[in-house]
C-alpha positions in Angstrom: -29.7 -44.4 138.7 -31.7 -44.9 135.6 -31.1 -46.2 132.0 -29.9 -43.1 130.2 -31.7 -44.2 127.0 -35.1 -43.9 128.7 -35.3 -40.1 129.0 -34.0 -39.7 125.4 -36.7 -42.1 124.1 -39.3 -40.3 126.2 -38.1 -37.0 124.8 -38.8 -38.4 121.3 -42.3 -39.3 122.2 -42.8 -35.9 123.9 -41.6 -34.2 120.7 -44.2 -36.1 118.7 -47.0 -35.2 121.1 -46.0 -31.5 121.2 -45.7 -31.3 117.4 -49.3 -32.6 117.0 -50.5 -30.4 119.9 -49.0 -27.3 118.1 -50.5 -28.2 114.8 -54.0 -29.0 116.1 -54.0 -26.6 119.1 -55.3 -29.6 121.1 -56.1 -29.0 124.8 -56.3 -32.7 125.3 -52.7 -33.4 124.0 -51.2 -30.5 126.0 -52.9 -31.7 129.2 -51.7 -35.3 128.6 -48.2 -33.9 128.2 -48.7 -31.7 131.3 -49.7 -34.8 133.3 -46.7 -36.7 131.9 -44.3 -33.9 132.9 -46.0 -33.6 136.3 -45.6 -37.3 137.2 -42.0 -37.2 136.0 -41.3 -34.0 138.0 -43.0 -34.9 141.2 -42.9 -38.7 141.4 -39.7 -39.1 139.3 -39.1 -40.0 135.7 -39.2 -43.8 136.3 -42.8 -43.4 137.5 -44.0 -41.6 134.4 -46.3 -43.2 131.7 -43.6 -42.8 129.0 -41.1 -44.6 131.2 -43.6 -47.4 131.7 -43.9 -47.7 127.9 -40.1 -47.6 127.5 -39.6 -50.3 130.1 -42.5 -52.5 128.8 -41.9 -52.3 125.1 -38.6 -50.7 124.2 -36.0 -51.6 126.8 -36.5 -55.4 126.4 -35.5 -55.1 122.8 -32.3 -53.2 123.5 -28.9 -54.4 124.7 -28.8 -55.2 128.4 -25.6 -53.1 128.6 -26.4 -49.5 129.0 -25.1 -46.3 130.5 -26.9 -45.2 133.7 -27.4 -41.7 134.9 -28.5 -39.9 138.1 -32.3 -39.4 138.1 -32.1 -35.9 139.6 -31.1 -34.0 136.4 -33.9 -35.6 134.2 -36.4 -35.1 137.1 -35.5 -31.4 137.1 -35.9 -31.3 133.3 -39.4 -32.8 133.8 -40.1 -29.9 136.2 -39.0 -27.4 133.6 -41.2 -29.1 131.0 -44.1 -29.1 133.5 -43.8 -25.3 133.8 -43.9 -24.8 130.1 -46.8 -27.3 129.7 -48.7 -25.5 132.5 -48.3 -22.2 130.7 -49.2 -23.8 127.4 -52.3 -25.3 129.0 -53.4 -21.9 130.4 -52.9 -20.5 126.9 -54.9 -23.1 125.1 -57.7 -23.0 127.7 -58.0 -19.2 127.5 -57.5 -19.2 123.7 -54.4 -17.1 124.1 -52.8 -18.8 121.1 -49.5 -16.8 121.2 -48.9 -17.9 124.8 -49.8 -21.5 123.9 -47.5 -21.5 120.8 -44.5 -20.0 122.5 -44.7 -22.2 125.6 -45.2 -25.4 123.6 -42.5 -24.4 121.1 -40.0 -24.0 124.0 -40.9 -27.4 125.4 -40.7 -28.9 122.0 -37.3 -27.3 121.3 -35.9 -28.8 124.6 -37.4 -32.2 123.9 -36.2 -32.3 120.4 -32.6 -31.4 121.4 -32.7 -34.3 123.9 -34.2 -36.8 121.5 -32.2 -36.0 118.4 -28.8 -35.0 119.9 -28.8 -36.3 123.5 -28.5 -32.7 124.8 -30.8 -32.2 127.8 -31.3 -28.5 128.5 -33.1 -29.1 131.8 -30.3 -31.4 132.9 -27.7 -28.8 132.1 -29.7 -26.2 134.1 -29.8 -28.6 137.0 -26.0 -29.0 136.9 -25.5 -25.3 136.7 -27.7 -24.8 139.7 -25.7 -27.4 141.7 -22.5 -25.7 140.7 -23.8 -22.2 141.8 -25.1 -23.6 145.1 -21.8 -25.0 146.0 -20.0 -21.7 145.4 
């Protein structure tokens, strides 16, 4: 179980990084985001650099009472983000700007939805997958 505010805060930071990456076509920023998603997907969201920033600087300033959530849906969402960032990285490194733009925009859309509205697309995909597996 994790603090449900953490993934939403991380999604806000992700949105900022992806907006700047889109505007500047920065390979460095998209690779940083790829690493962030990779750590979140394979080691778990609590191990990611954004989670460390949240725990160190943001969480101490918030209420000690918080909603907790299962780590598995956000971890799956990180995996989905990792795939989009991987495609975006391939696009930027090969100067295939359309591929880079589309993949980055999809990741940005999902991150923005989570950050602004608390709606995690990757989490919903995970829950649908669990539902279909049980059928």
